[in-house]
C-alpha positions as CSV (number, residue, x, y, z in Angstrom):
1,M,-18.0,29.6,16.1
2,S,-17.8,26.5,15.6
3,E,-17.5,23.5,18.6
4,L,-13.8,23.4,16.9
5,A,-13.0,26.6,17.3
6,I,-13.7,27.8,21.0
7,L,-12.4,24.1,22.1
8,D,-9.1,24.9,20.3
9,L,-9.4,28.8,21.8
10,L,-9.8,26.7,25.3
11,K,-7.0,24.8,24.4
12,I,-4.5,27.5,23.8
13,V,-6.2,29.9,26.9
14,A,-5.6,26.3,29.0
15,S,-1.4,25.9,27.9
16,G,-0.7,29.4,28.3
17,L,-2.0,29.4,32.1
18,V,-0.7,26.2,32.8
19,G,3.1,27.5,31.6
20,S,2.5,31.2,33.6
21,I,1.7,28.7,36.2
22,L,4.8,26.1,35.9
23,G,7.1,29.4,34.9
24,S,6.4,31.1,38.2
25,S,6.6,28.5,40.8
26,M,9.8,27.2,39.2
27,A,11.1,30.7,38.7
28,H,10.0,31.3,42.7
29,W,11.8,27.8,43.5
30,F,15.0,28.7,41.4
31,T,15.4,32.7,43.6
32,S,14.2,30.7,46.7
33,V,17.5,28.6,46.4
34,R,19.9,30.7,45.1
35,D,18.4,33.3,47.5
36,R,19.1,30.8,50.6
37,T,22.6,30.0,48.8
38,L,23.4,33.3,49.5
39,R,22.3,33.8,53.1
40,K,24.5,30.3,54.2
41,R,27.3,31.2,51.7
42,N,27.2,35.0,53.8
43,F,26.5,33.6,57.5
44,R,30.0,31.4,56.5
45,G,31.8,34.3,56.0
46,F,30.5,36.2,59.0
47,L,32.2,33.6,61.0
48,E,35.0,33.2,59.6
49,E,35.6,37.2,60.2
50,W,34.6,36.2,63.1
51,R,37.4,34.4,64.4
52,A,40.0,36.2,62.2
53,I,39.2,38.9,64.9
54,V,38.9,36.6,67.7
55,E,42.8,35.1,66.3
56,Q,44.1,38.2,66.3
57,T,42.9,39.8,69.6
58,D,45.0,39.9,72.8
59,T,44.1,36.8,75.2
60,Q,43.4,39.4,78.1
61,H,40.6,41.1,75.5
62,I,38.5,37.6,74.6
63,P,35.8,38.5,75.9
64,A,34.9,41.9,76.3
65,Q,35.4,41.0,72.1
66,Y,32.7,38.2,72.7
67,F,30.2,40.5,74.4
68,E,30.2,42.9,72.1
69,H,30.5,40.5,68.8
70,V,27.5,38.5,69.7
71,R,24.0,40.9,69.9
72,S,25.7,41.0,65.8
73,F,25.9,36.3,65.9
74,R,22.5,36.4,66.7
75,R,21.4,38.5,64.7
76,E,22.9,36.6,61.9
77,A,21.8,32.7,62.8
78,E,18.5,34.0,63.1
79,R,18.4,34.9,59.7
80,V,19.7,32.1,58.0
81,R,18.2,29.5,60.9
82,G,15.3,28.1,58.3
83,D,18.3,27.3,55.8
84,F,20.7,24.8,57.7
85,K,19.9,21.1,57.9
86,P,19.6,19.7,61.1
87,R,18.0,22.9,62.4
88,K,18.3,20.7,65.9
89,T,22.0,20.7,65.7
90,F,22.4,24.3,64.3
91,S,20.2,25.7,67.4
92,D,23.0,23.7,69.3
93,F,25.1,25.4,68.1
94,I,23.8,29.0,68.7
95,M,23.1,27.6,71.8
96,A,26.6,26.9,72.4
97,L,28.4,29.9,70.7
98,G,25.3,32.4,71.1
99,H,25.1,31.8,74.8
100,M,28.6,31.7,76.5
101,T,29.4,33.1,79.9
102,P,32.4,34.7,81.1
103,D,33.9,31.9,82.5
104,A,33.4,29.9,79.4
105,I,35.3,31.5,77.8
106,R,37.9,31.9,79.9
107,G,37.7,28.0,80.8
108,D,39.5,26.6,83.3
109,G,43.6,27.6,82.6
110,T,44.8,25.2,80.2
111,K,43.7,26.6,77.1
112,A,43.6,30.3,76.1
113,S,40.3,32.0,75.7
114,R,41.7,33.0,72.2
115,D,40.8,29.3,72.0
116,I,38.2,28.2,73.0
117,L,36.3,31.0,71.3
118,A,38.0,30.6,68.1
119,D,37.4,26.6,68.0
120,A,33.9,27.4,69.1
121,I,33.3,29.1,66.1
122,T,35.2,27.0,63.3
123,A,33.1,23.6,65.1
124,F,29.5,26.4,64.0
125,R,31.7,26.7,60.9
126,D,32.1,22.9,60.0
127,F,29.0,22.9,60.5
128,A,27.9,24.9,58.5
129,R,30.0,24.3,55.8
130,T,28.4,21.0,54.9
131,A,25.5,21.4,55.7
């Protein structure tokens, strides 16, 4: 085989290798973006569903309803923690909503507990829509 034929063969192999690497990298990147978008959409849907449940719950049952759903909230939040920016703000919302005490949910009596919890969920949902 001549040197020219060997160089042509190396060019073809190198082009194929570079194309394969670039194609794989781009497919991985597009898949990552799609998966991140779906996780974020599912999380926003979770928050919206929880908010609807809170709005339909009698105020006196809100603390029990909160503790029934907060475990699911923490699990879902952990799944998307790396998907939302800024992460510090996301973590602050998790702490504010995911670690409420019964007294914090009941408030000082000037606002219904249902509204306190719904407002906290709404604030997090609004952040999640823009992050």
